[in-house]
C-alpha positions in Angstrom: 19.5 -16.9 -7.2 17.2 -14.5 -8.3 13.5 -15.4 -9.4 11.4 -14.2 -12.1 8.6 -13.4 -10.2 8.8 -12.4 -6.7 6.0 -11.4 -4.5 6.6 -9.4 -1.3 3.8 -10.3 1.3 4.0 -8.3 4.3 2.2 -9.5 7.5 1.3 -9.0 11.1 4.3 -11.4 11.6 6.9 -10.4 9.2 7.6 -10.6 5.4 7.1 -13.5 3.2 8.4 -13.9 -0.1 6.4 -16.1 -2.7 8.7 -17.0 -5.6 7.9 -18.6 -9.2 9.2 -19.0 -12.7 7.7 -17.0 -15.7 4.9 -19.3 -15.8 3.5 -18.4 -12.4 2.3 -22.2 -11.9 4.3 -23.4 -8.9 4.9 -21.0 -6.1 7.7 -21.4 -3.0 7.3 -19.7 0.0 10.1 -18.5 2.4 9.9 -16.2 5.7 8.7 -15.1 8.1 11.7 -12.5 7.3 12.7 -9.3 9.4 12.4 -10.6 12.6 8.7 -11.4 12.8 7.8 -7.5 12.5 4.6 -6.3 11.3 5.3 -5.2 7.9 2.8 -3.0 6.1 4.5 -2.3 2.7 7.2 -3.5 0.7 8.8 -2.7 -2.4 12.0 -3.8 -4.5 14.6 -3.1 -7.5 14.4 -5.3 -10.3 17.7 -4.1 -11.8 19.7 -4.4 -8.5 17.7 -7.1 -6.6 17.4 -4.7 -3.5 14.3 -5.2 -1.2 12.8 -2.9 1.4 10.3 -3.8 3.9 9.0 -1.1 6.0 6.8 -1.4 9.4 6.8 -1.7 13.2 4.5 -1.0 16.0 4.6 0.7 19.5 6.5 -2.1 20.9 9.2 -2.8 18.1 9.4 1.0 16.9 9.4 2.2 13.5 11.6 1.2 10.6 12.6 -0.1 7.1 14.4 -3.2 6.6 16.5 -3.9 3.5 18.3 -6.9 1.7 20.7 -6.7 -1.2 20.9 -10.5 -1.9 17.4 -11.4 -2.9 15.9 -11.6 0.8 18.5 -13.9 2.2 19.7 -11.6 4.9 18.1 -8.5 6.3 19.3 -5.4 8.1 17.3 -2.8 10.0 17.3 1.0 9.6 15.3 1.8 12.5 13.7 5.5 12.5 12.1 5.5 16.0 12.0 3.5 19.0 9.5 1.4 20.6 8.6 -0.1 24.0 11.4 -2.5 23.6 14.1 -0.1 23.3 13.1 1.4 26.7 13.0 -2.2 28.0 16.5 -3.0 27.2 18.1 0.1 28.2 16.9 0.5 31.4 16.6 -3.6 32.4 19.9 -5.1 31.5 18.2 -8.6 32.7 15.5 -7.9 29.9 18.1 -7.1 27.5 19.8 -10.6 28.4 16.9 -12.4 28.3 16.0 -11.1 24.6 19.3 -11.5 23.5 19.8 -7.8 22.1 22.1 -5.0 23.1 20.9 -1.6 23.9 21.4 0.7 21.1 21.3 4.9 20.8 17.9 6.4 20.4 16.8 6.2 16.6 16.6 9.6 15.0 12.7 10.1 14.7 11.8 8.7 18.2 8.8 10.1 19.4 7.9 11.5 16.0 6.8 8.4 14.0 5.1 5.2 15.6 5.4 2.9 12.3 6.3 2.9 8.8 3.5 2.0 6.3 4.5 3.0 2.8 7.6 2.8 0.5 8.2 4.2 -3.2 11.1 5.4 -5.0 11.7 8.4 -7.2 14.5 9.6 -9.2 17.1 7.8 -7.1 15.8 8.6 -3.7 13.6 6.0 -1.8 10.7 7.2 0.4 9.0 5.8 3.5 5.8 7.1 4.8 4.5 6.6 8.5 2.3 7.0 11.1 1.3 9.9 12.0 1.2 11.1 8.5 5.2 11.6 8.3 7.6 11.1 5.3 11.0 10.4 5.0 13.5 10.3 2.2 16.7 8.2 2.0 19.4 8.7 -0.9 22.0 5.5 0.2 19.2 2.8 -0.2 17.7 2.9 2.6 20.7 3.1 5.0 20.0 6.9 6.5 17.2 8.8 6.6 15.9 12.6 6.5 12.9 14.3 7.3 10.6 15.6 4.0 9.9 18.8 6.0 7.1 19.8 3.0 4.9 17.5 4.4 6.2 17.2 8.0 5.8 20.6 8.4 3.2 21.1 6.0 0.9 24.2 6.8 -2.5 22.4 6.9 -1.2 19.7 9.1 -3.1 20.8 12.1 -6.6 20.2 10.3 -5.8 16.7 9.2 -7.8 14.0 11.1 -7.0 10.3 11.7 -8.6 7.4 10.1 -9.4 4.3 11.6 -6.0 3.0 11.6 -4.7 6.4 12.7 -3.2 9.4 10.4 -1.6 7.1 8.2 0.7 8.1 5.0 -0.2 4.6 3.4 0.3 5.2 -0.4 3.4 6.9 -2.4 3.2 7.1 -6.1 5.9 8.6 -8.5 6.0 9.4 -12.0 9.4 8.1 -13.2 9.0 10.3 -16.6 9.1 13.4 -14.8 11.7 13.5 -11.9 10.4 15.6 -8.9 6.6 14.8 -9.4 5.2 12.7 -6.6 1.7 11.9 -4.9 0.7 10.6 -1.5 -2.4 9.7 0.3 -2.8 10.0 4.1 -5.9 9.3 5.6 -7.8 11.4 6.4 -5.9 14.3 4.8 -6.5 12.9 1.2 -4.4 13.3 -1.6 -1.1 15.7 -1.9 1.1 16.3 -4.8 4.5 17.8 -5.3 6.2 18.9 -8.6 9.5 20.0 -6.8 10.9 16.7 -5.2 8.9 17.3 -1.9 9.9 21.1 -1.3 6.2 22.0 -1.7 2.7 20.1 -1.8 -0.9 20.9 -2.8 -4.0 19.0 -1.4 -5.5 17.5 -4.4 -9.2 16.4 -3.1 -11.4 18.4 -5.6 -14.5 16.7 -6.9 -15.2 17.2 -10.7 -19.0 15.8 -10.5 -20.2 17.0 -7.0 -23.7 16.8 -8.0 -23.3 13.3 -8.6 -22.6 12.5 -4.9 -24.8 14.7 -3.4 -27.2 12.4 -2.0 -24.3 10.2 -0.3 -24.7 10.2 3.3 -21.7 8.9 5.2 -19.2 10.9 7.7 -16.8 10.1 4.9 -18.5 11.1 2.0 -17.8 13.3 -0.6 -19.0 17.0 0.4 -18.3 20.4 -0.1 -17.1 19.7 -3.7 -14.4 17.5 -2.4 -14.1 13.5 -2.6 -13.9 12.8 1.1 -10.3 12.9 2.7 -10.4 9.2 3.7 -8.5 7.8 0.9 -7.6 4.0 1.0 -5.0 4.0 -1.8 -4.0 5.3 -4.9 -2.6 4.1 -8.3 -0.9 6.1 -11.2 -1.6 4.3 -14.9 1.3 3.4 -17.3 2.5 5.2 -20.1 3.1 8.5 -18.5 0.6 11.4 -17.8 -1.7 12.1 -15.1 -4.0 9.4 -15.2 -4.5 8.5 -11.2 -7.0 6.1 -9.8 -8.1 6.0 -5.9 -10.4 3.5 -3.8 -11.9 5.8 -1.2 -13.6 5.1 1.9 -16.7 6.1 0.4 -16.0 5.5 -3.4 -14.1 4.9 -6.3 -12.7 8.0 -8.1 -10.4 8.6 -11.5 -8.2 11.9 -12.1 -7.0 12.6 -15.7 -5.2 15.8 -14.4 -2.8 14.6 -11.7 -5.5 14.8 -9.0 -6.9 18.4 -9.5 -10.2 17.2 -10.3 -11.6 13.7 -9.3 -14.5 11.9 -11.0 -16.6 9.6 -8.8 -16.7 6.2 -11.0 -18.4 4.1 -8.3 -21.7 3.5 -10.1 -21.7 -0.4 -11.4 -19.9 -1.5 -8.2 -21.8 -3.2 -5.3 -20.7 -1.0 -2.8 -18.9 2.5 -1.9 -16.4 0.9 0.4 -13.2 -1.2 -0.3 -9.5 -1.0 0.3 -7.1 -1.7 -2.7 -7.1 -0.7 -6.2 -4.9 -1.7 -9.0 -4.2 -0.7 -12.6 -3.0 -3.0 -15.5 0.9 -2.4 -16.2 0.6 -1.4 -19.9 -3.1 -0.8 -20.3 -4.3 2.5 -18.2 -8.0 1.9 -18.8 -8.2 -1.5 -17.3 -8.4 -1.4 -13.5 -9.3 -3.9 -10.6 -10.8 -3.4 -6.9 -12.2 -5.5 -4.2 -15.7 -4.0 -2.9 -16.5 -4.7 0.6 -20.1 -4.6 2.2 -19.4 -1.6 4.0 -17.5 -0.1 7.0 -19.7 -1.1 9.6 -21.6 -4.2 8.0 -18.4 -6.6 8.8 -16.0 -5.2 5.7 -16.1 -8.7 4.0 -17.4 -9.2 0.3 -21.1 -8.3 -0.3 -23.3 -11.2 0.0 -20.2 -13.3 1.5 -19.4 -14.4 -2.1 -15.7 -13.0 -3.2 -15.3 -10.8 -6.4 -12.7 -8.9 -7.7 -14.5 -6.6 -9.8 -12.8 -5.1 -13.5 -13.1 -2.4 -15.4 -11.4 -2.2 -19.0 -13.0 1.3 -19.8 -11.4 3.2 -17.0 -14.3 3.1 -14.6 -17.0 4.0 -16.9 -18.3 0.4 -16.2 -17.6 -2.7 -14.0 -17.8 -6.4 -13.9 -17.3 -9.1 -11.3 -14.8 -11.9 -11.5 -15.3 -14.4 -9.3 -14.2 -17.9 -10.9 -11.9 -20.0 -8.5 -12.6 -17.5 -5.5 -14.9 -18.6 -2.5 -18.6 -18.1 -3.2 -20.0 -18.8 0.1 -19.5 -18.1 3.8 -16.5 -15.7 2.6 -15.9 -13.1 5.3 -12.3 -12.2 4.3 -11.1 -8.5 4.1 -8.4 -7.5 1.4 -6.5 -4.4 2.7 -5.1 -1.2 1.0 -1.9 -2.5 -0.3 -2.7 -6.2 -0.4 -3.3 -6.2 -4.3 -0.8 -5.8 -7.3 0.2 -6.6 -10.7 3.3 -8.0 -12.4 4.5 -6.7 -15.5 4.9 -10.0 -17.6 3.6 -9.4 -20.9 0.3 -11.3 -19.9 0.0 -9.5 -16.6 -0.3 -11.4 -13.3 -3.0 -10.1 -10.8 -2.5 -10.8 -7.0 -4.4 -10.3 -3.6 -3.7 -11.5 -0.3 -6.4 -11.7 2.6 -6.8 -11.1 6.3 -7.2 -14.8 6.6 -4.0 -15.5 5.4 -4.3 -16.4 1.7 -2.6 -15.4 -1.7 -4.6 -15.3 -4.9 -3.1 -15.2 -8.4 -4.8 -14.5 -11.7 -2.7 -14.7 -15.1 -5.9 -13.9 -17.4 -6.8 -10.4 -15.9 -9.0 -12.0 -13.2 -11.0 -14.3 -15.3 -10.0 -17.3 -13.2 -8.2 -17.1 -9.9 -6.2 -20.0 -8.1 -4.9 -19.6 -4.3 -1.0 -19.9 -4.2 -0.4 -19.7 -0.4 -2.6 -20.2 2.6 -2.4 -20.1 6.5 -0.2 -16.7 6.4 -0.5 -14.1 9.1 -3.1 -11.3 8.2 -1.7 -10.2 4.9 -1.2 -6.4 4.9 0.5 -6.1 1.5 1.4 -7.9 -1.5 4.0 -6.3 -3.8 5.6 -7.8 -7.2 9.3 -7.7 -8.4 9.4 -8.8 -12.0 12.6 -10.0 -13.7 11.7 -10.8 -16.8 
């Protein structure tokens, strides 16, 4: 049976599903799904009920799991082999012990280590991976092909890895303009295509460079660019080219599809954070979770949790704290671990590396914990059927 609201919570030990009715008061948790794989990102189709979960590791390999029955059963499409595949092919006793049969090599073995992002555009499912790779599926995730416009991009030799490696962690589409898409890679920055992935432009130009001239940090804006270590990007609703990004060193807004970025960090307690979310119907309402800094522990400033909200597109910011821990709070909220639903009174959700999931149904004015003691939360996405 389908549920009005389903949260797809990817963790280091599999995917969990949190379900509730439209009131979003009582939540049911199921999982772990996907055989306990690390799940970096997940996505769903509210019209068909299809769900996808992307992840993997050097041990598991890289792959995308899919379900066509609301998460009851899952099937893996493996894109690249991991250490376990070598073991079971070369050691029959190990294969017998693990209860698995050796499989033919996955198609992109040696090319990609793990999958980090999912997105859909014009009937095609896309999956981004590490190191900075992109793949496409036209059959719902059963089979995959290389997006050579990214995987053979002429600037690729100059891309530098972030702390988690060279990861393609964000995918944003423009449903109203088929063929237009954006991705973010740490640390190659934002890239965009308007021809369904045939060609891609790097879009990291900073519009107000003078405002950032005094920032001293390896990832800080310089040379007229934002800094290439993007942590997350989102597109505002209603069409158009309004984008927001949380960077390693600031929050930025673009009104022209990433061709120019405005620094909108002023008013936040730090320049460092991972996620950013935008209201599903109001393009100027955004949220982010500042952390104290990349070298200071990566927890909320003052060990007091807050989600910071702007209702004017980042021109001003206010903290929302009610219901969040205000003392001795040392959790981290990772890049894909915050999202919204699409109910009229939109819900906002985030997960922590300490295994909690928080929800707000009043745009952050108040929060309540809807799950706890999960593994480290890597992503939170929502499928809404209301």
